[in-house]
C-alpha positions as YAML, in Angstrom:
chain: A
units: angstrom
residues:
- id: 1
  name: MET
  ca: [2.51, -1.46, 11.61]
- id: 2
  name: PRO
  ca: [5.17, 0.00, 13.70]
- id: 3
  name: GLY
  ca: [2.94, 3.00, 14.40]
- id: 4
  name: GLY
  ca: [0.11, 0.51, 15.71]
- id: 5
  name: THR
  ca: [-0.78, -0.50, 18.99]
- id: 6
  name: LYS
  ca: [-0.14, -4.10, 20.40]
- id: 7
  name: GLU
  ca: [-3.80, -4.55, 20.00]
- id: 8
  name: GLN
  ca: [-4.01, -3.30, 16.27]
- id: 9
  name: ALA
  ca: [-0.68, -5.78, 15.91]
- id: 10
  name: ASP
  ca: [-2.56, -8.78, 17.89]
- id: 11
  name: TRP
  ca: [-5.80, -8.11, 15.63]
- id: 12
  name: PHE
  ca: [-3.60, -8.12, 12.38]
- id: 13
  name: ASN
  ca: [-1.76, -11.09, 13.27]
- id: 14
  name: GLU
  ca: [-4.86, -13.07, 14.25]
- id: 15
  name: LEU
  ca: [-6.57, -12.11, 10.92]
- id: 16
  name: GLN
  ca: [-3.83, -13.45, 8.84]
- id: 17
  name: ARG
  ca: [-3.74, -16.64, 10.80]
- id: 18
  name: MET
  ca: [-7.46, -16.89, 10.54]
- id: 19
  name: THR
  ca: [-7.56, -16.07, 6.54]
- id: 20
  name: VAL
  ca: [-4.32, -18.21, 5.28]
- id: 21
  name: SER
  ca: [-2.23, -21.33, 6.36]
- id: 22
  name: ALA
  ca: [1.41, -20.80, 7.27]
- id: 23
  name: GLU
  ca: [2.52, -22.67, 4.09]
- id: 24
  name: MET
  ca: [0.27, -20.15, 1.88]
- id: 25
  name: ALA
  ca: [1.49, -17.02, 3.48]
- id: 26
  name: ALA
  ca: [5.33, -18.24, 2.81]
- id: 27
  name: ARG
  ca: [4.13, -18.85, -0.96]
- id: 28
  name: ILE
  ca: [2.55, -15.30, -1.04]
- id: 29
  name: SER
  ca: [5.54, -13.65, 0.44]
- id: 30
  name: THR
  ca: [7.80, -15.32, -2.17]
- id: 31
  name: ALA
  ca: [5.58, -14.59, -5.14]
- id: 32
  name: THR
  ca: [5.38, -11.07, -3.79]
- id: 33
  name: GLY
  ca: [9.27, -10.66, -3.59]
- id: 34
  name: GLU
  ca: [9.44, -12.34, -7.23]
- id: 35
  name: THR
  ca: [6.80, -10.55, -8.96]
- id: 36
  name: ASP
  ca: [7.62, -7.56, -11.43]
- id: 37
  name: VAL
  ca: [4.96, -5.79, -13.10]
- id: 38
  name: SER
  ca: [6.92, -2.94, -14.26]
- id: 39
  name: THR
  ca: [6.69, -3.86, -18.05]
- id: 40
  name: LEU
  ca: [2.99, -3.99, -17.77]
- id: 41
  name: LEU
  ca: [2.51, -0.68, -16.13]
- id: 42
  name: PRO
  ca: [2.60, 1.48, -19.65]
- id: 43
  name: ARG
  ca: [-0.52, -0.56, -20.67]
- id: 44
  name: VAL
  ca: [-2.61, 0.51, -17.82]
- id: 45
  name: SER
  ca: [-5.38, 2.54, -19.21]
- id: 46
  name: VAL
  ca: [-7.54, 3.69, -16.54]
- id: 47
  name: PRO
  ca: [-7.45, 6.54, -14.15]
- id: 48
  name: THR
  ca: [-4.99, 5.55, -11.46]
- id: 49
  name: LEU
  ca: [-4.21, 6.75, -7.82]
- id: 50
  name: VAL
  ca: [-0.75, 5.44, -6.35]
- id: 51
  name: LEU
  ca: [-1.12, 5.94, -2.35]
- id: 52
  name: HIS
  ca: [2.27, 5.17, -0.60]
- id: 53
  name: ALA
  ca: [2.97, 6.42, 3.06]
- id: 54
  name: ARG
  ca: [5.76, 8.47, 3.18]
- id: 55
  name: ASP
  ca: [7.97, 6.65, 5.66]
- id: 56
  name: ASP
  ca: [6.47, 2.96, 4.87]
- id: 57
  name: ALA
  ca: [8.32, 0.58, 6.77]
- id: 58
  name: ARG
  ca: [7.85, -2.46, 4.48]
- id: 59
  name: ALA
  ca: [8.37, -0.87, 0.96]
- id: 60
  name: PRO
  ca: [10.53, 2.23, 0.10]
- id: 61
  name: LEU
  ca: [8.78, 5.31, -1.18]
- id: 62
  name: GLU
  ca: [10.65, 5.34, -4.43]
- id: 63
  name: ALA
  ca: [8.69, 1.93, -5.27]
- id: 64
  name: GLY
  ca: [5.48, 3.94, -5.20]
- id: 65
  name: ARG
  ca: [6.91, 6.57, -7.09]
- id: 66
  name: ARG
  ca: [8.32, 4.36, -9.69]
- id: 67
  name: MET
  ca: [4.90, 2.53, -10.00]
- id: 68
  name: ALA
  ca: [3.09, 5.74, -10.69]
- id: 69
  name: GLY
  ca: [5.53, 7.13, -13.10]
- id: 70
  name: GLY
  ca: [5.17, 3.97, -15.27]
- id: 71
  name: ILE
  ca: [1.35, 4.17, -15.54]
- id: 72
  name: PRO
  ca: [0.27, 6.90, -18.21]
- id: 73
  name: GLY
  ca: [-1.28, 9.86, -16.41]
- id: 74
  name: ALA
  ca: [-1.07, 8.33, -13.09]
- id: 75
  name: ARG
  ca: [-1.23, 10.65, -9.77]
- id: 76
  name: PHE
  ca: [0.80, 9.79, -6.83]
- id: 77
  name: ALA
  ca: [0.14, 10.97, -3.18]
- id: 78
  name: ALA
  ca: [2.40, 10.21, -0.18]
- id: 79
  name: PRO
  ca: [0.39, 10.48, 2.96]
- id: 80
  name: THR
  ca: [2.54, 11.03, 6.16]
- id: 81
  name: GLY
  ca: [3.16, 8.05, 7.87]
- id: 82
  name: ARG
  ca: [5.20, 4.84, 8.49]
- id: 83
  name: ASN
  ca: [2.63, 2.13, 8.43]
- id: 84
  name: HIS
  ca: [2.07, -0.04, 5.27]
- id: 85
  name: LEU
  ca: [-1.57, -0.19, 6.32]
- id: 86
  name: PHE
  ca: [-3.25, 3.16, 6.93]
- id: 87
  name: LEU
  ca: [-4.54, 3.09, 10.54]
- id: 88
  name: GLU
  ca: [-7.52, 5.24, 11.36]
- id: 89
  name: THR
  ca: [-5.78, 6.65, 14.26]
- id: 90
  name: GLU
  ca: [-2.77, 8.30, 12.13]
- id: 91
  name: PRO
  ca: [-2.57, 11.40, 9.90]
- id: 92
  name: ALA
  ca: [-2.17, 9.31, 6.80]
- id: 93
  name: PHE
  ca: [-5.61, 7.78, 7.18]
- id: 94
  name: GLY
  ca: [-7.35, 11.08, 6.87]
- id: 95
  name: GLN
  ca: [-5.01, 12.06, 3.92]
- id: 96
  name: PHE
  ca: [-5.64, 8.87, 2.30]
- id: 97
  name: LEU
  ca: [-9.31, 9.67, 2.51]
- id: 98
  name: GLU
  ca: [-8.93, 13.09, 1.19]
- id: 99
  name: GLN
  ca: [-6.79, 12.07, -1.81]
- id: 100
  name: THR
  ca: [-9.19, 9.04, -2.66]
- id: 101
  name: LEU
  ca: [-12.27, 11.22, -2.55]
- id: 102
  name: ALA
  ca: [-10.55, 13.95, -4.63]
- id: 103
  name: PHE
  ca: [-9.53, 11.45, -7.12]
- id: 104
  name: LEU
  ca: [-12.74, 9.91, -7.35]
- id: 105
  name: ARG
  ca: [-14.50, 13.33, -7.95]
- id: 106
  name: ALA
  ca: [-12.10, 14.40, -10.71]
...
């Protein structure tokens, strides 16, 4: 959360410490880096909205575009922001809500 405050970062770090052990966090990080679901994307058969912050500091925008491109009929939206987690105080949060509501109403 490069756009987050120190308090937000502290809260998120404490949440992670409370919900997962250091060993499990390391295992999750490794598994996440090794997981490739790209061959499964064409099998997704439900309406799909992929949201990816435009300047996400954790994952490149192209990764979100590739995911949406691999799912038949998926919609892709790139809210303005750098944070992987949308913060309530940033423009991306409002855009996230707008896109999600429009998707759910469609």
